[in-house]
N, CA and C atoms as a LAMMPS dump frame, in Angstrom:
ITEM: TIMESTEP
0
ITEM: NUMBER OF ATOMS
483
ITEM: BOX BOUNDS ff ff ff
-5.0000000000000000e+02 5.0000000000000000e+02
-5.0000000000000000e+02 5.0000000000000000e+02
-5.0000000000000000e+02 5.0000000000000000e+02
ITEM: ATOMS id mol type element x y z
1 1 1 N -343.112 482.904 -158.302
2 1 2 C -341.876 482.955 -157.53
3 1 3 C -341.213 484.307 -157.747
4 2 1 N -340.715 484.838 -156.691
5 2 2 C -340.044 486.13 -156.769
6 2 3 C -338.62 485.933 -157.265
7 3 1 N -338.042 486.961 -157.898
8 3 2 C -336.655 486.84 -158.356
9 3 3 C -335.7 486.495 -157.223
10 4 1 N -335.979 486.987 -156.035
11 4 2 C -335.128 486.7 -154.895
12 4 3 C -335.149 485.202 -154.576
13 5 1 N -336.324 484.594 -154.632
14 5 2 C -336.449 483.166 -154.367
15 5 3 C -335.739 482.348 -155.452
16 6 1 N -335.897 482.749 -156.697
17 6 2 C -335.232 482.062 -157.799
18 6 3 C -333.72 482.142 -157.629
19 7 1 N -333.229 483.317 -157.294
20 7 2 C -331.785 483.498 -157.09
21 7 3 C -331.284 482.632 -155.939
22 8 1 N -332.039 482.598 -154.836
23 8 2 C -331.63 481.77 -153.689
24 8 3 C -331.629 480.284 -154.058
25 9 1 N -332.641 479.848 -154.797
26 9 2 C -332.683 478.444 -155.215
27 9 3 C -331.51 478.115 -156.138
28 10 1 N -331.236 479.051 -157.063
29 10 2 C -330.102 478.82 -157.964
30 10 3 C -328.796 478.74 -157.176
31 11 1 N -328.59 479.667 -156.26
32 11 2 C -327.354 479.649 -155.471
33 11 3 C -327.232 478.368 -154.653
34 12 1 N -328.344 477.894 -154.136
35 12 2 C -328.318 476.678 -153.315
36 12 3 C -327.987 475.436 -154.144
37 13 1 N -328.501 475.373 -155.36
38 13 2 C -328.339 474.173 -156.178
39 13 3 C -327.408 474.366 -157.37
40 14 1 N -326.681 475.487 -157.406
41 14 2 C -325.805 475.795 -158.537
42 14 3 C -324.806 474.677 -158.81
43 15 1 N -324.152 474.178 -157.771
44 15 2 C -323.12 473.147 -157.959
45 15 3 C -323.691 471.888 -158.597
46 16 1 N -324.865 471.457 -158.168
47 16 2 C -325.428 470.232 -158.743
48 16 3 C -325.95 470.488 -160.163
49 17 1 N -326.457 471.688 -160.419
50 17 2 C -326.909 472.01 -161.776
51 17 3 C -325.739 472.006 -162.756
52 18 1 N -324.609 472.543 -162.336
53 18 2 C -323.425 472.552 -163.2
54 18 3 C -322.914 471.128 -163.431
55 19 1 N -322.875 470.328 -162.363
56 19 2 C -322.449 468.933 -162.517
57 19 3 C -323.4 468.179 -163.43
58 20 1 N -324.691 468.391 -163.247
59 20 2 C -325.682 467.706 -164.069
60 20 3 C -325.547 468.107 -165.534
61 21 1 N -325.276 469.384 -165.793
62 21 2 C -325.074 469.839 -167.168
63 21 3 C -323.859 469.191 -167.812
64 22 1 N -322.745 469.159 -167.1
65 22 2 C -321.537 468.528 -167.634
66 22 3 C -321.74 467.031 -167.814
67 23 1 N -322.387 466.398 -166.833
68 23 2 C -322.701 464.978 -166.932
69 23 3 C -323.546 464.717 -168.181
70 24 1 N -324.469 465.618 -168.454
71 24 2 C -325.318 465.48 -169.64
72 24 3 C -324.542 465.596 -170.938
73 25 1 N -323.608 466.529 -171.006
74 25 2 C -322.796 466.691 -172.222
75 25 3 C -321.93 465.449 -172.454
76 26 1 N -321.259 465 -171.394
77 26 2 C -320.438 463.79 -171.501
78 26 3 C -321.322 462.598 -171.865
79 27 1 N -322.466 462.515 -171.21
80 27 2 C -323.391 461.414 -171.475
81 27 3 C -323.926 461.424 -172.886
82 28 1 N -324.204 462.601 -173.419
83 28 2 C -324.695 462.697 -174.8
84 28 3 C -323.637 462.181 -175.774
85 29 1 N -322.395 462.58 -175.568
86 29 2 C -321.328 462.103 -176.445
87 29 3 C -321.173 460.584 -176.331
88 30 1 N -321.178 460.069 -175.102
89 30 2 C -321.059 458.616 -174.902
90 30 3 C -322.278 457.893 -175.485
91 31 1 N -323.442 458.51 -175.376
92 31 2 C -324.666 457.936 -175.945
93 31 3 C -324.551 457.812 -177.463
94 32 1 N -323.997 458.829 -178.103
95 32 2 C -323.824 458.766 -179.559
96 32 3 C -322.858 457.65 -179.944
97 33 1 N -321.775 457.501 -179.19
98 33 2 C -320.828 456.409 -179.43
99 33 3 C -321.536 455.066 -179.232
100 34 1 N -322.254 454.94 -178.131
101 34 2 C -322.989 453.716 -177.799
102 34 3 C -323.998 453.38 -178.899
103 35 1 N -324.772 454.372 -179.313
104 35 2 C -325.807 454.159 -180.327
105 35 3 C -325.223 453.747 -181.672
106 36 1 N -324.143 454.398 -182.07
107 36 2 C -323.526 454.072 -183.357
108 36 3 C -322.992 452.637 -183.361
109 37 1 N -322.323 452.261 -182.29
110 37 2 C -321.775 450.903 -182.215
111 37 3 C -322.9 449.881 -182.148
112 38 1 N -323.932 450.156 -181.335
113 38 2 C -325.062 449.234 -181.239
114 38 3 C -325.752 449.064 -182.586
115 39 1 N -326.014 450.169 -183.276
116 39 2 C -326.684 450.093 -184.582
117 39 3 C -325.855 449.267 -185.571
118 40 1 N -324.563 449.492 -185.568
119 40 2 C -323.689 448.742 -186.468
120 40 3 C -323.717 447.247 -186.145
121 41 1 N -323.555 446.915 -184.872
122 41 2 C -323.495 445.504 -184.482
123 41 3 C -324.831 444.785 -184.692
124 42 1 N -325.941 445.47 -184.434
125 42 2 C -327.256 444.86 -184.659
126 42 3 C -327.503 444.668 -186.156
127 43 1 N -327.025 445.609 -186.976
128 43 2 C -327.165 445.447 -188.43
129 43 3 C -326.347 444.25 -188.927
130 44 1 N -325.193 444.019 -188.31
131 44 2 C -324.344 442.89 -188.694
132 44 3 C -324.911 441.552 -188.229
133 45 1 N -325.505 441.528 -187.022
134 45 2 C -326.032 440.281 -186.465
135 45 3 C -327.254 440.604 -185.602
136 46 1 N -328.448 440.692 -186.219
137 46 2 C -329.644 441.097 -185.482
138 46 3 C -330.122 440.086 -184.43
139 47 1 N -329.594 438.891 -184.437
140 47 2 C -330.035 437.861 -183.492
141 47 3 C -329.274 437.892 -182.172
142 48 1 N -328.331 438.808 -182.016
143 48 2 C -327.536 438.867 -180.781
144 48 3 C -327.541 440.278 -180.199
145 49 1 N -328.728 440.806 -179.873
146 49 2 C -328.795 442.19 -179.394
147 49 3 C -328.151 442.387 -178.021
148 50 1 N -328.197 441.385 -177.166
149 50 2 C -327.61 441.555 -175.835
150 50 3 C -326.09 441.656 -175.91
151 51 1 N -325.471 440.853 -176.763
152 51 2 C -324.025 440.947 -176.956
153 51 3 C -323.661 442.299 -177.573
154 52 1 N -324.438 442.732 -178.55
155 52 2 C -324.178 444.023 -179.191
156 52 3 C -324.268 445.157 -178.174
157 53 1 N -325.275 445.107 -177.313
158 53 2 C -325.438 446.162 -176.3
159 53 3 C -324.311 446.119 -175.275
160 54 1 N -323.862 444.942 -174.927
161 54 2 C -322.756 444.823 -173.978
162 54 3 C -321.487 445.448 -174.556
163 55 1 N -321.167 445.131 -175.788
164 55 2 C -319.961 445.68 -176.43
165 55 3 C -320.068 447.205 -176.554
166 56 1 N -321.217 447.696 -177.012
167 56 2 C -321.365 449.144 -177.192
168 56 3 C -321.286 449.88 -175.86
169 57 1 N -321.787 449.272 -174.802
170 57 2 C -321.733 449.907 -173.486
171 57 3 C -320.313 449.958 -172.929
172 58 1 N -319.555 448.9 -173.115
173 58 2 C -318.175 448.89 -172.616
174 58 3 C -317.358 449.998 -173.285
175 59 1 N -317.509 450.145 -174.583
176 59 2 C -316.759 451.185 -175.3
177 59 3 C -317.228 452.581 -174.865
178 60 1 N -318.536 452.795 -174.821
179 60 2 C -319.037 454.125 -174.475
180 60 3 C -318.772 454.469 -173.005
181 61 1 N -318.751 453.474 -172.138
182 61 2 C -318.445 453.735 -170.724
183 61 3 C -317.01 454.209 -170.557
184 62 1 N -316.112 453.688 -171.361
185 62 2 C -314.723 454.134 -171.308
186 62 3 C -314.626 455.601 -171.722
187 63 1 N -315.336 455.958 -172.774
188 63 2 C -315.377 457.35 -173.224
189 63 3 C -315.955 458.238 -172.121
190 64 1 N -317.041 457.802 -171.501
191 64 2 C -317.689 458.588 -170.457
192 64 3 C -316.812 458.71 -169.212
193 65 1 N -316.08 457.664 -168.875
194 65 2 C -315.204 457.742 -167.701
195 65 3 C -314.198 458.868 -167.86
196 66 1 N -313.57 458.948 -169.001
197 66 2 C -312.571 459.995 -169.243
198 66 3 C -313.215 461.379 -169.124
199 67 1 N -314.373 461.557 -169.752
200 67 2 C -315.052 462.853 -169.683
201 67 3 C -315.49 463.223 -168.279
202 68 1 N -316.041 462.268 -167.56
203 68 2 C -316.509 462.564 -166.202
204 68 3 C -315.359 462.764 -165.224
205 69 1 N -314.337 461.962 -165.348
206 69 2 C -313.192 462.047 -164.422
207 69 3 C -312.441 463.362 -164.575
208 70 1 N -312.249 463.774 -165.829
209 70 2 C -311.4 464.936 -166.072
210 70 3 C -312.16 466.221 -166.402
211 71 1 N -313.501 466.169 -166.437
212 71 2 C -314.25 467.39 -166.697
213 71 3 C -315.411 467.55 -165.718
214 72 1 N -316.369 466.614 -165.717
215 72 2 C -317.559 466.765 -164.878
216 72 3 C -317.194 466.924 -163.413
217 73 1 N -316.38 466.022 -162.898
218 73 2 C -316.044 466.039 -161.478
219 73 3 C -314.556 466.31 -161.252
220 74 1 N -313.965 467.147 -162.08
221 74 2 C -312.54 467.457 -161.917
222 74 3 C -312.27 468.226 -160.633
223 75 1 N -313.27 468.919 -160.113
224 75 2 C -313.117 469.709 -158.885
225 75 3 C -313.225 468.853 -157.628
226 76 1 N -313.619 467.615 -157.767
227 76 2 C -313.79 466.739 -156.608
228 76 3 C -312.441 466.181 -156.17
229 77 1 N -312.387 465.802 -154.914
230 77 2 C -311.161 465.196 -154.377
231 77 3 C -310.819 463.949 -155.184
232 78 1 N -309.562 463.759 -155.417
233 78 2 C -309.102 462.591 -156.173
234 78 3 C -308.754 461.474 -155.209
235 79 1 N -309.188 460.307 -155.578
236 79 2 C -308.716 459.128 -154.87
237 79 3 C -307.922 458.342 -155.91
238 80 1 N -307.612 457.166 -155.63
239 80 2 C -306.842 456.348 -156.557
240 80 3 C -307.593 456.199 -157.885
241 81 1 N -306.887 456.391 -158.97
242 81 2 C -307.482 456.209 -160.294
243 81 3 C -308.003 454.782 -160.441
244 82 1 N -307.279 453.822 -159.885
245 82 2 C -307.714 452.426 -159.943
246 82 3 C -309.032 452.262 -159.202
247 83 1 N -309.143 452.841 -158.012
248 83 2 C -310.382 452.764 -157.238
249 83 3 C -311.539 453.37 -158.011
250 84 1 N -311.333 454.569 -158.541
251 84 2 C -312.39 455.24 -159.292
252 84 3 C -312.791 454.437 -160.525
253 85 1 N -311.807 453.932 -161.23
254 85 2 C -312.055 453.167 -162.454
255 85 3 C -312.862 451.906 -162.151
256 86 1 N -312.46 451.172 -161.107
257 86 2 C -313.162 449.93 -160.76
258 86 3 C -314.588 450.209 -160.285
259 87 1 N -314.769 451.219 -159.44
260 87 2 C -316.118 451.576 -159.005
261 87 3 C -316.973 452.044 -160.18
262 88 1 N -316.375 452.885 -161.019
263 88 2 C -317.089 453.413 -162.175
264 88 3 C -317.595 452.277 -163.056
265 89 1 N -316.724 451.338 -163.35
266 89 2 C -317.143 450.243 -164.214
267 89 3 C -318.048 449.249 -163.494
268 90 1 N -317.937 449.162 -162.185
269 90 2 C -318.901 448.355 -161.436
270 90 3 C -320.307 448.939 -161.539
271 91 1 N -320.405 450.261 -161.377
272 91 2 C -321.709 450.906 -161.501
273 91 3 C -322.197 450.9 -162.95
274 92 1 N -321.274 450.959 -163.903
275 92 2 C -321.676 450.831 -165.302
276 92 3 C -322.196 449.428 -165.588
277 93 1 N -321.612 448.427 -164.937
278 93 2 C -322.118 447.058 -165.099
279 93 3 C -323.553 446.973 -164.578
280 94 1 N -323.827 447.627 -163.446
281 94 2 C -325.199 447.654 -162.928
282 94 3 C -326.129 448.399 -163.896
283 95 1 N -325.64 449.525 -164.44
284 95 2 C -326.424 450.265 -165.433
285 95 3 C -326.663 449.434 -166.684
286 96 1 N -325.652 448.686 -167.093
287 96 2 C -325.801 447.785 -168.235
288 96 3 C -326.852 446.722 -167.916
289 97 1 N -326.831 446.211 -166.686
290 97 2 C -327.84 445.231 -166.277
291 97 3 C -329.249 445.788 -166.402
292 98 1 N -329.425 447.052 -166.032
293 98 2 C -330.737 447.702 -166.158
294 98 3 C -331.14 447.774 -167.631
295 99 1 N -330.218 448.219 -168.489
296 99 2 C -330.518 448.329 -169.921
297 99 3 C -330.75 446.953 -170.545
298 100 1 N -329.952 445.96 -170.154
299 100 2 C -330.13 444.609 -170.698
300 100 3 C -331.443 443.986 -170.241
301 101 1 N -331.846 444.258 -169.009
302 101 2 C -333.128 443.731 -168.522
303 101 3 C -334.28 444.311 -169.345
304 102 1 N -334.2 445.602 -169.63
305 102 2 C -335.222 446.238 -170.451
306 102 3 C -335.221 445.649 -171.862
307 103 1 N -334.033 445.52 -172.441
308 103 2 C -333.906 444.961 -173.784
309 103 3 C -334.342 443.499 -173.821
310 104 1 N -333.931 442.714 -172.841
311 104 2 C -334.319 441.303 -172.802
312 104 3 C -335.816 441.129 -172.682
313 105 1 N -336.443 441.948 -171.847
314 105 2 C -337.896 441.893 -171.692
315 105 3 C -338.585 442.212 -173.019
316 106 1 N -338.074 443.223 -173.701
317 106 2 C -338.669 443.61 -174.976
318 106 3 C -338.418 442.547 -176.046
319 107 1 N -337.144 442.173 -176.245
320 107 2 C -336.772 441.281 -177.35
321 107 3 C -337.312 439.864 -177.153
322 108 1 N -337.107 439.33 -175.957
323 108 2 C -337.502 437.937 -175.724
324 108 3 C -338.918 437.805 -175.168
325 109 1 N -339.303 438.681 -174.253
326 109 2 C -340.641 438.605 -173.659
327 109 3 C -341.72 439.077 -174.618
328 110 1 N -341.653 440.352 -174.971
329 110 2 C -342.64 440.894 -175.9
330 110 3 C -342.445 440.345 -177.312
331 111 1 N -341.215 440.004 -177.655
332 111 2 C -340.933 439.429 -178.973
333 111 3 C -341.589 438.073 -179.181
334 112 1 N -341.868 437.353 -178.093
335 112 2 C -342.575 436.077 -178.191
336 112 3 C -344.046 436.294 -178.541
337 113 1 N -344.547 437.495 -178.217
338 113 2 C -345.935 437.831 -178.516
339 113 3 C -346.059 438.382 -179.929
340 114 1 N -345.132 439.239 -180.298
341 114 2 C -345.167 439.864 -181.62
342 114 3 C -343.74 440.07 -182.13
343 115 1 N -343.467 439.655 -183.357
344 115 2 C -342.108 439.811 -183.894
345 115 3 C -341.667 441.26 -184.082
346 116 1 N -342.601 442.195 -184.026
347 116 2 C -342.208 443.597 -184.169
348 116 3 C -341.254 444.024 -183.055
349 117 1 N -341.361 443.369 -181.887
350 117 2 C -340.49 443.705 -180.763
351 117 3 C -339.083 443.136 -180.915
352 118 1 N -338.851 442.395 -181.982
353 118 2 C -337.518 441.877 -182.256
354 118 3 C -336.869 442.598 -183.434
355 119 1 N -337.467 443.675 -183.862
356 119 2 C -336.918 444.447 -184.977
357 119 3 C -335.746 445.299 -184.503
358 120 1 N -334.878 445.711 -185.416
359 120 2 C -333.777 446.607 -185.031
360 120 3 C -334.272 447.911 -184.398
361 121 1 N -335.401 448.448 -184.868
362 121 2 C -335.934 449.682 -184.287
363 121 3 C -336.394 449.448 -182.846
364 122 1 N -337.086 448.354 -182.601
365 122 2 C -337.529 448.039 -181.237
366 122 3 C -336.324 447.799 -180.33
367 123 1 N -335.297 447.143 -180.85
368 123 2 C -334.075 446.917 -180.077
369 123 3 C -333.447 448.248 -179.697
370 124 1 N -333.37 449.157 -180.651
371 124 2 C -332.778 450.465 -180.398
372 124 3 C -333.58 451.246 -179.356
373 125 1 N -334.893 451.303 -179.519
374 125 2 C -335.734 452.058 -178.585
375 125 3 C -335.649 451.461 -177.184
376 126 1 N -335.722 450.152 -177.097
377 126 2 C -335.688 449.489 -175.796
378 126 3 C -334.357 449.69 -175.081
379 127 1 N -333.253 449.505 -175.804
380 127 2 C -331.928 449.608 -175.185
381 127 3 C -331.474 451.048 -175.01
382 128 1 N -331.624 451.852 -176.046
383 128 2 C -331.021 453.179 -176.05
384 128 3 C -331.893 454.284 -175.464
385 129 1 N -333.184 454.094 -175.449
386 129 2 C -334.044 455.148 -174.916
387 129 3 C -334.598 454.748 -173.549
388 130 1 N -335.316 453.658 -173.494
389 130 2 C -335.947 453.26 -172.234
390 130 3 C -334.904 452.752 -171.234
391 131 1 N -334.115 451.762 -171.637
392 131 2 C -333.114 451.185 -170.727
393 131 3 C -332.073 452.19 -170.286
394 132 1 N -331.575 452.984 -171.221
395 132 2 C -330.559 453.987 -170.866
396 132 3 C -331.12 455.092 -169.979
397 133 1 N -332.394 455.425 -170.13
398 133 2 C -332.982 456.457 -169.265
399 133 3 C -332.937 455.999 -167.807
400 134 1 N -333.378 454.779 -167.545
401 134 2 C -333.334 454.259 -166.175
402 134 3 C -331.898 454.131 -165.681
403 135 1 N -331.02 453.621 -166.532
404 135 2 C -329.625 453.419 -166.142
405 135 3 C -328.91 454.744 -165.879
406 136 1 N -329.232 455.782 -166.625
407 136 2 C -328.578 457.079 -166.457
408 136 3 C -328.901 457.703 -165.105
409 137 1 N -330.132 457.613 -164.684
410 137 2 C -330.5 458.14 -163.365
411 137 3 C -329.701 457.41 -162.286
412 138 1 N -329.636 456.109 -162.384
413 138 2 C -328.869 455.315 -161.416
414 138 3 C -327.388 455.696 -161.444
415 139 1 N -326.802 455.793 -162.64
416 139 2 C -325.375 456.08 -162.747
417 139 3 C -325.019 457.458 -162.203
418 140 1 N -325.828 458.479 -162.489
419 140 2 C -325.526 459.82 -161.966
420 140 3 C -325.465 459.777 -160.448
421 141 1 N -326.453 459.168 -159.837
422 141 2 C -326.479 459.069 -158.377
423 141 3 C -325.256 458.303 -157.873
424 142 1 N -324.956 457.165 -158.473
425 142 2 C -323.854 456.33 -157.993
426 142 3 C -322.494 456.995 -158.192
427 143 1 N -322.243 457.598 -159.34
428 143 2 C -320.959 458.26 -159.585
429 143 3 C -320.756 459.388 -158.584
430 144 1 N -321.797 460.19 -158.42
431 144 2 C -321.696 461.355 -157.539
432 144 3 C -321.511 460.938 -156.087
433 145 1 N -322.158 459.865 -155.707
434 145 2 C -322.143 459.437 -154.307
435 145 3 C -320.922 458.588 -153.952
436 146 1 N -320.473 457.713 -154.864
437 146 2 C -319.46 456.731 -154.513
438 146 3 C -318.146 456.836 -155.285
439 147 1 N -318.175 457.321 -156.511
440 147 2 C -316.957 457.311 -157.324
441 147 3 C -316.195 458.617 -157.201
442 148 1 N -316.822 459.711 -157.566
443 148 2 C -316.178 461.016 -157.532
444 148 3 C -316.701 461.748 -156.298
445 149 1 N -316.172 461.391 -155.149
446 149 2 C -316.728 461.832 -153.874
447 149 3 C -316.397 463.292 -153.584
448 150 1 N -317.356 463.945 -152.935
449 150 2 C -317.153 465.343 -152.535
450 150 3 C -316.262 465.372 -151.299
451 151 1 N -315.425 466.384 -151.193
452 151 2 C -314.613 466.487 -149.977
453 151 3 C -315.508 466.76 -148.771
454 152 1 N -315.063 466.327 -147.615
455 152 2 C -315.804 466.593 -146.388
456 152 3 C -315.795 468.098 -146.137
457 153 1 N -316.911 468.658 -145.653
458 153 2 C -316.933 470.107 -145.399
459 153 3 C -315.956 470.479 -144.293
460 154 1 N -315.384 471.654 -144.44
461 154 2 C -314.466 472.176 -143.415
462 154 3 C -315.26 472.381 -142.127
463 155 1 N -314.6 472.295 -140.962
464 155 2 C -315.326 472.447 -139.68
465 155 3 C -316.131 473.744 -139.59
466 156 1 N -315.574 474.856 -140.044
467 156 2 C -316.289 476.134 -139.974
468 156 3 C -317.484 476.112 -140.908
469 157 1 N -317.341 475.511 -142.064
470 157 2 C -318.421 475.424 -143.042
471 157 3 C -319.526 474.521 -142.522
472 158 1 N -319.169 473.445 -141.873
473 158 2 C -320.157 472.511 -141.337
474 158 3 C -320.964 473.162 -140.213
475 159 1 N -320.345 474.044 -139.454
476 159 2 C -321.028 474.689 -138.334
477 159 3 C -322.081 475.692 -138.813
478 160 1 N -321.903 476.256 -140.013
479 160 2 C -322.845 477.244 -140.517
480 160 3 C -324.05 476.618 -141.197
481 161 1 N -324.028 475.352 -141.425
482 161 2 C -325.154 474.692 -142.116
483 161 3 C -326.267 474.361 -141.212
């Protein structure tokens, strides 16, 4: 690829790369909060991993909402905070469903075959790595598309595209 092509690609996708980077920083911090709470709750009661994951996700989603609302997508048009909050947590509930489905399959499905899948390490890997990876892709798309909406292009800008 020529430097000119690289520069053009960067200019074309700069806005999404910056959003993705900020989303990643906020997500990493929320992930650490989520992981710490999950590890603590699973250590306290290893027989209730789904409840532990639900609690850790609710707390970390609140942390992520603040970071995304006021940093990642601060340049986006604002709608009602209530609207954004409800949509955000609705999509987080869907993301939680993805992570819980992965965890449930591992803990209860694979755990019926081998008890190793019911260990705290297997719970952590299933919920925090595999489940969160799928849920994160979904959440980025949903937040960007439905929660923190981009302003409509100006008429002159739309004509040049």
